[in-house]
C-alpha positions as CSV (number, residue, x, y, z in Angstrom):
1,M,-207.2,66.2,-226.7
2,N,-204.3,65.7,-224.2
3,D,-201.3,67.8,-225.2
4,S,-199.2,66.8,-222.3
5,C,-196.9,63.8,-221.7
6,H,-198.6,60.5,-220.9
7,F,-196.1,59.6,-218.2
8,E,-198.0,59.6,-214.9
9,G,-197.5,62.9,-213.1
10,C,-195.7,64.7,-216.0
11,D,-197.4,67.7,-217.4
12,R,-194.7,68.7,-219.9
13,P,-195.7,69.4,-223.5
14,L,-195.6,66.5,-226.0
15,R,-192.6,66.0,-228.2
16,S,-193.7,62.7,-229.7
17,R,-197.2,61.2,-229.9
18,I,-197.1,60.2,-226.2
19,F,-194.1,61.6,-224.4
20,C,-192.4,64.9,-223.6
21,E,-188.8,65.4,-224.7
22,G,-187.3,63.9,-221.5
23,H,-189.5,60.8,-221.4
24,D,-189.1,60.3,-225.1
25,R,-185.3,60.2,-224.7
26,Q,-185.6,57.7,-221.9
27,Y,-187.9,55.5,-224.1
28,R,-185.7,55.7,-227.2
29,H,-182.6,54.8,-225.2
30,G,-184.4,51.7,-223.8
31,E,-184.2,53.1,-220.2
32,R,-186.7,52.5,-217.5
33,L,-189.1,55.4,-217.6
34,R,-188.8,57.5,-214.4
35,S,-189.7,61.0,-213.2
36,I,-187.7,63.8,-214.7
37,E,-186.2,66.0,-212.0
38,V,-185.0,69.5,-212.5
39,R,-181.3,70.0,-212.6
40,A,-179.3,70.0,-209.4
41,P,-179.1,73.4,-207.7
42,Y,-176.5,75.4,-209.5
43,K,-175.1,77.5,-206.7
44,A,-175.4,74.8,-204.0
45,T,-172.4,73.7,-202.0
46,G,-170.9,70.3,-202.8
47,R,-172.6,68.8,-199.7
48,E,-176.0,70.2,-200.6
49,R,-175.6,69.0,-204.2
50,A,-174.5,65.5,-203.0
51,E,-177.6,65.3,-200.7
52,W,-179.7,66.4,-203.6
53,Y,-178.4,63.6,-205.8
54,V,-178.9,61.0,-203.1
55,N,-182.4,62.2,-202.2
56,R,-183.5,62.0,-205.9
57,A,-181.7,58.7,-206.7
58,S,-183.8,55.9,-208.1
59,P,-184.1,52.8,-205.8
60,E,-182.6,49.7,-207.5
61,G,-182.9,46.9,-205.0
62,D,-181.1,48.0,-201.9
63,C,-179.0,50.5,-203.9
64,L,-179.7,54.1,-205.0
65,T,-178.7,54.9,-208.6
66,H,-178.4,58.3,-210.2
67,G,-178.9,59.3,-213.9
68,L,-177.5,57.7,-216.9
69,H,-174.7,55.1,-216.5
70,R,-172.4,56.1,-219.3
71,D,-168.8,55.4,-218.2
72,R,-168.6,51.6,-218.0
73,G,-171.7,51.5,-215.7
74,Y,-170.7,54.4,-213.5
75,A,-173.0,57.4,-213.2
76,T,-171.4,60.9,-213.6
77,V,-172.2,64.3,-212.3
78,R,-171.0,67.8,-213.3
79,Y,-169.8,70.2,-210.6
80,E,-167.7,73.3,-210.8
81,G,-167.1,72.8,-214.5
82,R,-165.8,69.2,-214.4
83,N,-167.3,65.8,-214.6
84,E,-166.8,63.3,-211.8
85,K,-168.1,59.9,-211.1
86,A,-171.2,60.3,-209.0
87,H,-170.2,57.8,-206.3
88,R,-166.8,59.6,-205.7
89,F,-168.6,62.9,-205.6
90,V,-171.1,61.7,-203.0
91,Y,-168.5,60.0,-200.9
92,R,-166.2,63.1,-201.0
93,H,-168.9,65.5,-199.9
94,L,-171.0,63.3,-197.5
95,V,-168.5,61.0,-196.0
96,Q,-164.9,62.2,-196.1
97,E,-162.4,63.9,-198.4
98,L,-160.4,61.6,-200.6
99,G,-156.6,61.6,-200.7
100,P,-154.5,61.0,-203.8
101,G,-154.7,57.3,-204.7
102,D,-157.8,56.7,-202.7
103,V,-160.4,54.5,-204.4
104,V,-164.1,54.6,-203.6
105,H,-165.3,51.0,-203.5
106,H,-168.9,49.8,-203.9
107,K,-169.5,47.2,-201.2
108,C,-172.7,46.3,-203.0
109,G,-170.9,45.6,-206.3
110,N,-173.3,48.0,-208.2
111,R,-171.2,50.6,-210.1
112,A,-174.1,53.0,-210.5
113,C,-174.9,53.0,-206.7
114,I,-174.5,56.3,-204.9
115,K,-175.8,55.2,-201.5
116,P,-173.2,56.4,-198.9
117,D,-173.6,53.3,-196.8
118,H,-172.6,51.2,-199.8
119,L,-169.4,53.1,-200.4
120,Q,-166.0,52.8,-198.6
121,C,-162.5,54.2,-199.2
122,V,-159.9,51.6,-200.0
123,T,-156.6,51.3,-201.8
124,A,-156.5,50.4,-205.4
125,Q,-155.0,47.0,-204.4
126,E,-157.8,46.2,-202.0
127,N,-160.4,47.2,-204.6
128,T,-158.8,45.0,-207.2
129,A,-158.5,42.1,-204.8
130,E,-162.2,42.3,-203.8
131,M,-163.3,42.6,-207.4
132,L,-161.3,39.5,-208.4
133,E,-162.7,37.6,-205.4
134,R,-166.2,38.6,-206.3
135,N,-165.6,37.4,-209.9
136,F,-164.1,34.1,-208.7
137,Y,-167.2,33.4,-206.5
138,R,-169.6,34.4,-209.4
139,K,-167.7,32.0,-211.7
140,R,-167.7,29.2,-209.0
141,I,-171.5,29.7,-208.5
142,E,-172.1,29.3,-212.2
143,E,-170.0,26.1,-212.2
144,L,-171.9,24.7,-209.2
145,E,-175.3,25.6,-210.9
146,I,-174.2,23.7,-214.0
147,E,-173.1,20.7,-211.9
148,K,-176.4,20.8,-210.0
149,Q,-178.4,20.7,-213.3
150,E,-176.3,17.7,-214.5
151,L,-176.9,15.9,-211.2
152,E,-180.6,16.6,-211.4
153,M,-180.7,15.2,-215.0
154,A,-178.8,12.1,-213.9
155,N,-181.1,11.7,-210.9
156,A,-184.2,12.0,-213.2
157,D,-182.6,9.3,-215.6
158,L,-182.0,6.9,-212.6
159,K,-185.6,7.4,-211.4
160,A,-186.9,6.7,-214.9
161,M,-184.8,3.5,-215.1
162,V,-185.9,2.3,-211.7
163,G,-189.5,3.3,-212.4
164,V,-189.9,5.7,-209.4
């Protein structure tokens, strides 16, 4: 009988009938099952730890995401006794220090992304303006899709009337 986790490549002991504790938690929370990594190196520098997070992030399209997304879609990390949003941590340690009032903006629009190329430092005003613009375009795209469906239905009706 197999007494280890049924997730491919995991040899941890079973907690439930098919999964170890970590994969069982992912399954119960409705998450995509993924490999369970050991914790980040405890005594690593901030830069080493940020690199560790990026190297072990899960690909999600063109983005790299880290861990659970608890805080309104943002991933968090714990370093030197405090929690910090993962994208800010990665930016601060791999790109540049952040000043007071600096905001780390996701160019990709994915709040969970920690890929350094997708992050940029902006003011709060610039961040809000970009977010509003993105939301405007999403809403406009939805409106145009509805309009397209209506035109296609009208076109189909006309073809039926003409017999084409």
